[in-house]
VEXFI-427441 format. One record per residue (C-alpha): residue number from 1; residue in three letters; x, y, z. Coordinates in nm, 2 decimals. Example, Ala and Ser with C-alpha at 12.3 -4.5 7.8 and 13.67 -1.06 7.14 Angstrom:
{1,'ala',{1.23,-0.45,0.78}}
{2,'ser',{1.37,-0.11,0.71}}
This chain:
{1,'unk',{0.00,0.00,0.00}}
{2,'unk',{0.15,0.33,-0.11}}
{3,'unk',{0.04,0.64,0.08}}
{4,'unk',{0.09,0.98,-0.07}}
{5,'unk',{0.05,1.31,0.13}}
{6,'unk',{0.05,1.58,-0.13}}
{7,'unk',{0.36,1.51,-0.34}}
{8,'unk',{0.54,1.33,-0.05}}
{9,'unk',{0.58,0.95,-0.10}}
{10,'unk',{0.59,0.78,0.23}}
{11,'unk',{0.60,0.42,0.09}}
{12,'unk',{0.95,0.37,0.23}}
{13,'unk',{0.80,0.34,0.58}}
{14,'unk',{0.65,0.01,0.48}}
{15,'unk',{0.99,-0.13,0.36}}
{16,'unk',{1.13,-0.41,0.57}}
{17,'unk',{1.47,-0.38,0.72}}
{18,'unk',{1.67,-0.60,0.47}}
{19,'unk',{1.51,-0.40,0.18}}
{20,'unk',{1.60,-0.07,0.34}}
{21,'unk',{1.96,-0.18,0.38}}
{22,'unk',{1.97,-0.27,0.02}}
{23,'unk',{1.90,0.09,-0.07}}
{24,'unk',{2.10,0.27,0.20}}
{25,'unk',{2.42,0.07,0.22}}
{26,'unk',{2.55,0.16,-0.13}}
{27,'unk',{2.48,0.53,-0.06}}
{28,'unk',{2.64,0.51,0.28}}
{29,'unk',{2.95,0.34,0.14}}
{30,'unk',{2.98,0.61,-0.13}}
{31,'unk',{2.96,0.89,0.14}}
{32,'unk',{3.22,0.71,0.36}}
{33,'unk',{3.45,0.66,0.07}}
{34,'unk',{3.42,1.03,-0.02}}
{35,'unk',{3.50,1.14,0.34}}
{36,'unk',{3.80,0.91,0.36}}
{37,'unk',{3.94,1.02,0.03}}
{38,'unk',{3.92,1.39,0.13}}
{39,'unk',{4.09,1.35,0.48}}
{40,'unk',{4.41,1.55,0.47}}
{41,'unk',{4.63,1.35,0.71}}
{42,'unk',{4.89,1.62,0.72}}
{43,'unk',{4.65,1.85,0.90}}
{44,'unk',{4.56,1.59,1.17}}
{45,'unk',{4.74,1.60,1.51}}
{46,'unk',{4.89,1.29,1.66}}
{47,'unk',{4.57,1.20,1.87}}
{48,'unk',{4.35,1.22,1.56}}
{49,'unk',{4.59,1.00,1.36}}
{50,'unk',{4.59,0.74,1.63}}
{51,'unk',{4.21,0.75,1.65}}
{52,'unk',{4.18,0.71,1.27}}
{53,'unk',{4.42,0.41,1.29}}
{54,'unk',{4.22,0.25,1.57}}
{55,'unk',{3.89,0.28,1.38}}
{56,'unk',{4.04,0.17,1.05}}
{57,'unk',{4.22,-0.13,1.18}}
{58,'unk',{3.90,-0.27,1.31}}
{59,'unk',{3.77,-0.31,0.96}}
{60,'unk',{4.10,-0.41,0.79}}
{61,'unk',{4.27,-0.66,1.01}}
{62,'unk',{4.09,-0.99,1.05}}
{63,'unk',{3.98,-1.09,1.40}}
{64,'unk',{4.19,-1.34,1.59}}
{65,'unk',{4.05,-1.69,1.63}}
{66,'unk',{4.15,-1.92,1.91}}
{67,'unk',{4.36,-2.21,1.79}}
{68,'unk',{4.56,-2.46,1.98}}
{69,'unk',{4.86,-2.65,1.86}}
{70,'unk',{4.90,-2.84,2.18}}
{71,'unk',{4.86,-3.21,2.11}}
{72,'unk',{4.92,-3.30,2.47}}
{73,'unk',{4.61,-3.13,2.59}}
{74,'unk',{4.37,-3.36,2.77}}
{75,'unk',{4.01,-3.27,2.84}}
{76,'unk',{3.95,-3.25,3.21}}
{77,'unk',{3.62,-3.33,3.38}}
{78,'unk',{3.40,-3.04,3.50}}
{79,'unk',{3.36,-3.19,3.84}}
{80,'unk',{3.69,-3.32,3.99}}
{81,'unk',{3.70,-3.66,4.15}}
{82,'unk',{4.03,-3.62,4.33}}
{83,'unk',{4.21,-3.34,4.51}}
{84,'unk',{4.58,-3.27,4.52}}
{85,'unk',{4.70,-3.15,4.86}}
{86,'unk',{5.03,-2.98,4.85}}
{87,'unk',{5.22,-2.92,5.18}}
{88,'unk',{5.57,-2.86,5.32}}
{89,'unk',{5.73,-3.12,5.53}}
{90,'unk',{5.97,-3.06,5.83}}
{91,'unk',{6.27,-3.03,5.60}}
{92,'unk',{6.11,-2.75,5.40}}
{93,'unk',{6.05,-2.98,5.10}}
{94,'unk',{5.73,-2.98,4.90}}
{95,'unk',{5.51,-3.29,4.94}}
{96,'unk',{5.18,-3.37,4.78}}
{97,'unk',{4.91,-3.62,4.83}}
{98,'unk',{4.62,-3.71,4.59}}
{99,'unk',{4.30,-3.81,4.77}}
{100,'unk',{3.96,-3.89,4.63}}
{101,'unk',{3.68,-3.66,4.71}}
{102,'unk',{3.40,-3.78,4.93}}
{103,'unk',{3.08,-3.85,4.73}}
{104,'unk',{2.77,-3.69,4.86}}
{105,'unk',{2.45,-3.89,4.80}}
């Protein structure tokens, strides 16, 4: 349904979000490209240059993804079944004892 008030077309109000993005993103990209092309870096102070780098790098550098090359990694249970008690003996040496946890029924 297209509503017209005088010569003003308000049909864009009924456009769903993905359709609206289809029309606005190219225009926005064009405006951003124009602004970036016309920035005179020689007139920026150091703080402005750093801020420009911070913003630009977010869109240029890919995000880091967690990867592990450790083949010795062993999956541990969420709920431990044993506890490792570490103490010092009379000779100032470290000693440890592994004991099972008591099960609560």
